[in-house]
C-alpha positions in Angstrom: 11.3 4.6 25.1 14.2 5.1 24.0 14.6 1.1 23.3 11.7 0.9 21.7 12.4 3.9 18.6 15.7 2.1 18.3 13.6 -1.1 17.8 10.4 0.8 15.4 13.0 2.7 13.6 15.2 -0.2 12.4 12.4 -2.6 11.8 10.5 0.4 9.8 14.4 0.1 7.8 13.1 -3.8 7.6 9.5 -2.5 6.5 10.3 -0.3 3.9 13.0 -3.3 2.3 10.6 -5.8 2.2 11.9 -7.8 4.9 8.9 -8.5 6.6 9.8 -11.7 9.0 12.4 -9.6 10.2 10.5 -6.8 11.0 8.3 -8.0 13.0 10.0 -9.7 16.6 11.3 -6.1 16.8 7.9 -3.7 15.8 6.1 -6.4 18.4 8.9 -5.8 21.3 9.1 -2.6 20.9 5.2 -2.2 21.2 5.4 -4.8 24.1 8.4 -2.1 25.6 6.3 1.0 25.3 2.7 -0.2 26.7 5.2 -1.2 29.8 7.2 1.8 30.2 4.0 4.1 28.9 1.0 2.4 29.8 -2.1 1.1 27.7 -3.0 4.1 26.6 -0.2 6.3 25.6 -0.5 8.1 22.0 3.2 6.4 21.4 1.2 3.0 22.0 -0.7 3.7 18.7 1.7 4.6 16.7 3.6 1.4 17.1 0.4 -1.1 17.0 -0.6 0.8 14.2 2.8 -0.2 12.3 2.4 -3.4 13.7 -1.0 -3.3 12.0 0.7 -1.6 8.6 3.3 -4.8 8.8 0.2 -7.7 9.3 -1.3 -6.4 6.1 1.5 -6.3 4.5 2.0 -9.6 4.9 -1.5 -10.6 4.3 -2.1 -11.8 8.1 -6.2 -9.2 8.0 -7.7 -10.7 10.9 -4.8 -9.5 13.1 -4.7 -6.5 11.9 -8.1 -5.2 12.4 -7.9 -5.5 15.9 -4.9 -2.9 16.2 -6.3 -0.6 13.2 -9.3 -0.2 15.7 -7.6 0.1 18.9 -5.1 2.5 17.6 -7.5 5.7 16.3 -9.7 5.1 19.4 -6.0 6.0 21.8 -5.6 8.8 18.7 -8.7 10.5 18.8 -9.3 10.2 22.8 -5.7 12.0 22.3 -6.0 14.2 20.3 -9.3 15.2 19.3 -11.2 14.6 16.3 -9.1 16.7 14.0 -5.7 15.6 13.7 -3.5 14.6 11.2 -2.0 10.9 12.9 -6.4 10.3 13.0 -6.6 10.9 9.3 -3.8 8.1 9.5 -5.5 5.5 11.5 -8.8 6.0 9.5 -6.5 5.6 6.5 -5.5 2.2 7.7 -8.6 0.9 8.5 -11.0 2.0 5.5 -7.7 0.3 3.8 -8.1 -3.0 5.3 -12.4 -2.8 4.5 -11.0 -2.1 1.0 -8.8 -5.4 1.2 -12.3 -7.4 2.4 -14.4 -5.5 -0.4 -16.0 -3.9 2.7 -16.3 -1.0 0.4 -19.4 1.2 2.3 -16.9 0.5 5.2 -14.2 2.0 4.2 -15.2 5.2 2.0 -16.8 7.2 4.7 -13.1 6.8 6.5 -11.5 7.7 3.5 -13.2 10.6 2.9 -12.7 11.5 6.6 -9.1 11.2 6.0 -8.8 13.1 3.1 -11.2 16.3 4.5 -9.1 15.7 7.6 -6.0 15.7 5.8 -6.7 18.9 3.5 -7.7 21.1 6.8 -5.3 20.2 8.9 -2.3 19.9 5.8 -2.9 21.8 3.5 -4.5 20.4 -0.1 -0.9 19.7 -1.3 0.8 17.6 1.4 1.9 14.5 0.5 -0.6 12.4 3.3 -3.6 14.4 0.9 -2.0 12.8 -2.3 -2.1 9.3 -0.3 -6.1 10.3 0.5 -6.5 11.4 -2.8 -4.9 7.5 -4.3 -6.6 5.3 -1.1 -9.9 7.0 -2.1 -9.4 6.8 -6.3 -8.7 2.9 -5.2 -12.4 2.2 -3.8 -14.6 4.1 -6.4 -11.8 2.2 -8.7 -12.9 -1.4 -7.2 -16.7 -0.2 -7.2 -15.4 0.0 -11.6 -16.6 3.9 -10.6 -13.9 5.2 -12.5 -15.0 8.9 -13.5 -14.3 9.5 -9.9 -11.1 7.8 -9.3 -9.4 8.4 -12.5 -9.2 12.2 -11.0 -8.3 11.7 -7.7 -5.3 9.6 -9.3 -4.0 11.8 -11.6 -4.2 14.7 -9.2 -2.1 12.9 -6.0 0.3 11.9 -9.1 0.5 15.8 -9.3 1.3 15.8 -6.1 3.0 13.6 -5.2 5.8 14.5 -8.3 5.6 18.4 -6.8 6.4 17.5 -3.4 8.3 14.8 -3.8 10.6 14.9 -6.7 9.9 13.1 -10.3 12.2 9.8 -8.6 10.7 8.7 -4.6 8.6 5.6 -4.2 5.3 7.1 -3.7 5.3 8.7 -7.9 5.9 5.0 -8.7 2.8 4.5 -6.5 1.2 7.3 -8.1 1.9 5.7 -11.9 1.5 2.0 -10.8 -1.5 3.2 -9.6 -2.9 5.4 -13.1 -2.4 2.7 -14.9 -3.8 -0.2 -13.4 -7.3 2.2 -13.9 -6.4 2.4 -17.3 -5.2 -1.1 -18.1 -9.1 -1.9 -16.0 -10.4 0.1 -18.3 -9.1 -1.4 -21.5 -6.7 2.0 -22.3 -3.7 0.0 -22.4 -1.4 2.1 -24.9 -2.1 5.1 -22.0 -0.8 2.1 -19.2 1.8 1.0 -20.6 4.2 3.6 -20.4 3.6 3.9 -17.0 3.8 1.0 -15.9 7.3 0.4 -17.6 8.0 3.5 -15.8 6.8 2.6 -12.5 8.6 -0.8 -12.4 12.1 0.5 -13.3 12.2 3.4 -11.1 11.7 0.8 -8.0 14.0 -1.2 -9.1 16.1 1.8 -9.0 14.4 3.0 -5.9 13.7 -0.8 -4.0 16.3 -2.7 -5.6 15.1 -6.0 -7.3 14.0 -8.3 -4.6 10.9 -6.2 -3.0 7.3 -6.9 -3.4 6.7 -3.9 -4.6 9.0 -4.4 -7.8 7.1 -7.7 -8.0 3.3 -5.8 -7.6 5.4 -4.0 -11.3 6.0 -7.4 -12.7 2.8 -8.7 -11.8 0.6 -5.3 -13.6 3.4 -5.5 -16.6 2.5 -9.2 -17.6 -0.7 -8.8 -17.3 -1.1 -5.4 -19.2 1.2 -7.9 -22.1 -1.3 -10.2 -21.4 -4.2 -9.0 -22.2 -2.6 -7.4 -25.7 -2.1 -11.0 -26.1 2.1 -10.1 -26.0 2.7 -13.9 -24.2 6.1 -14.3 -24.6 6.4 -10.7 -23.1 4.2 -11.4 -19.8 5.2 -14.9 -19.5 9.1 -14.1 -17.8 7.3 -10.9 -16.0 5.3 -13.3 -14.5 8.0 -15.8 -13.3 10.0 -13.4 -11.8 7.2 -11.4 -10.7 6.1 -15.0 -8.9 10.6 -15.5 -7.6 10.4 -12.3 -5.7 7.2 -12.5 -4.4 7.8 -16.3 -2.5 11.2 -14.6 -1.4 10.1 -11.5 0.7 6.4 -13.0 0.9 5.8 -16.7 1.1 4.4 -18.9 -0.6 0.8 -18.2 0.4 0.7 -14.5 0.7 -2.5 -13.2 -1.2 -0.5 -11.0 -3.5 2.2 -14.4 -4.3 -0.7 -16.7 -4.0 -2.8 -14.2 -7.2 0.9 -14.1 -8.9 0.8 -17.6 -9.1 -2.3 -17.5 -10.3 -1.7 -15.2 -13.5 1.1 -16.9 -15.0 -1.1 -21.0 -14.5 -3.5 -18.9 -16.4 -1.3 -17.9 -18.8 0.3 -21.0 -19.3 -2.9 -22.7 -20.6 -3.5 -20.0 -22.7 -0.4 -20.8 -24.4 -0.8 -24.3 -24.2 
């Protein structure tokens, strides 16, 4: 198990850096070792399944992520009961998969349940509560339930700043989420400073060559495009595409989306 832990730790480092292809074989090896040493239904196996599921999710391999999330949730519930923070994590992961597929009716109750568990077990002001708030707000936003999403995003941002400090990747994600909501509502002047701040923070904390930096550049570019500021949008799309192709590959859903955005902008400018 110590070897598996070392593999998981190194894989997580690569994952955090956006080096997904290097992380995958380590996570797979860690899962195999853990199953062999501890058995198929051990809690450490559930952790390994969640890790590998998150990686597949990040790589856009959603069909491979789902069974891992489901299995991890079943193991975690079996050993820890329904009302444990690790169960909330598994619920969040599975709901995220349903959300990205547009299966909102399946995702929402899982997100709500995860939020309730996290608040009850960890307190109202815990970073994991902020994560759950962000997740639930995201599904409301996907359904254009903006009035329900906004207070959750604001609350998540406040918790994250308070608990993790002003200069943390999770703060950048919260800024990005709120900016995206404002942009969706046409509140461009409110969205822009949030997007700019999120981008600068991510570049500083994660480096220029990270998928989250590509996401921030793409979002800011889309905002500028919607405002008719095409000359500012195009280089951001181009930079985002280069990062995404390098870190995620040409066929990843995020890469495909950025490429379409750039092509759309160039069509407008012709």
